[in-house]
C-alpha positions in Angstrom: 11.8 -4.5 -24.9 8.0 -4.4 -25.1 6.5 -4.6 -28.6 3.4 -2.8 -27.4 3.4 0.6 -25.7 1.7 -0.1 -22.4 0.6 3.2 -21.0 -2.4 5.4 -20.5 -4.8 2.9 -22.1 -4.1 0.2 -19.5 -4.2 2.8 -16.7 -7.6 3.9 -17.9 -8.7 0.3 -18.2 -7.6 -0.4 -14.6 -9.6 2.6 -13.3 -12.7 1.7 -15.3 -12.5 -1.9 -14.1 -12.2 -0.8 -10.5 -15.1 1.6 -10.9 -17.3 -1.1 -12.4 -16.1 -3.9 -10.0 -14.9 -2.2 -6.8 -14.7 -5.4 -4.9 -12.0 -6.8 -7.3 -9.5 -4.2 -6.1 -6.3 -3.3 -8.0 -5.1 -6.9 -8.1 -8.3 -8.2 -9.7 -8.4 -5.4 -12.2 -4.8 -5.9 -13.2 -5.3 -9.6 -13.6 -8.3 -8.8 -15.9 -6.5 -6.2 -17.9 -3.3 -8.2 -18.4 -4.8 -11.7 -18.7 -4.1 -11.9 -22.5 -0.5 -11.0 -22.0 0.0 -13.8 -19.4 0.0 -16.4 -22.2 3.5 -15.1 -23.3 5.9 -16.0 -20.5 8.7 -13.5 -21.3 6.2 -10.6 -21.8 4.3 -11.6 -18.6 7.5 -11.7 -16.6 8.5 -8.3 -17.8 5.1 -6.8 -17.2 5.0 -8.4 -13.7 8.4 -6.8 -13.0 7.2 -3.4 -14.0 4.0 -3.7 -12.0 5.8 -4.8 -8.9 8.3 -1.9 -9.2 5.2 0.4 -8.9 3.7 -1.3 -5.9 1.3 -3.8 -7.6 2.2 -7.3 -6.5 1.9 -9.0 -9.9 2.5 -12.6 -10.6 1.9 -12.9 -14.3 2.8 -15.9 -16.4 3.3 -19.7 -15.9 0.0 -20.0 -14.0 0.9 -17.4 -11.3 -1.8 -15.2 -10.1 -1.8 -11.6 -8.9 -1.6 -12.1 -5.2 -1.0 -10.2 -2.0 -0.3 -11.6 1.4 -2.3 -9.8 4.1 -1.6 -9.7 7.8 -3.8 -11.5 10.3 -7.1 -9.7 10.9 -7.6 -8.5 14.5 -10.7 -6.9 15.9 -10.5 -3.2 16.9 -11.3 -2.2 20.4 -14.7 -0.6 21.1 -15.0 2.9 19.8 -15.0 5.7 22.4 -16.0 9.3 21.7 -13.1 11.8 22.0 -15.3 14.8 21.9 -18.9 15.9 21.2 -20.3 18.8 19.3 -23.6 20.5 19.9 -25.6 22.2 17.2 -25.9 25.9 17.5 -29.4 27.2 18.1 -30.9 29.7 15.6 -31.0 33.3 16.8 -34.6 34.6 17.0 -35.4 36.9 14.1 -32.3 36.0 12.0 -32.1 33.4 9.2 -28.3 33.3 9.3 -27.2 33.8 12.9 -26.8 31.0 15.4 -25.7 30.9 19.0 -23.7 28.1 20.7 -24.5 26.8 24.2 -21.8 29.0 25.6 -23.2 32.2 24.0 -20.8 32.4 21.0 -22.6 34.0 18.1 -22.0 32.5 14.6 -23.0 34.0 11.3 -23.7 31.7 8.4 -22.4 33.0 5.1 -22.5 31.5 1.6 -19.4 31.0 -0.4 
C-alpha cells in the first residue's frame, strides 16, 4: 500500500506544470511531479502501474523514464476547401439586418 495519499494534489501539480510548460506534455509533467518518488523502487513501480492503468505510459524507477512510442510521422496531403462562406452585406438603414448573396435576410440579435 502507498504510505502517502496521492490524489488531487498531484493532479493539480500536473495541470499547473502543463500550463507553465506546455511543450513538456503529460509525460514530462508526470516525470517532474513524481521524480522524488522514483528513488524508491517499490513505490515507483506501484505508481507507474497506477499511472499506466490510467493511460499515462509511466516508467518510474531503476532509471526508467516516462516514455511513449509514437508512430512514424507522415505528411498530410495538401488542404482542399470543402465549402466557402460569404459574408452577408448590411441592409441599408439597419444596424442589425444583413442580406446574403441569395437574398436571405438575417437579423443579428444579442444573447
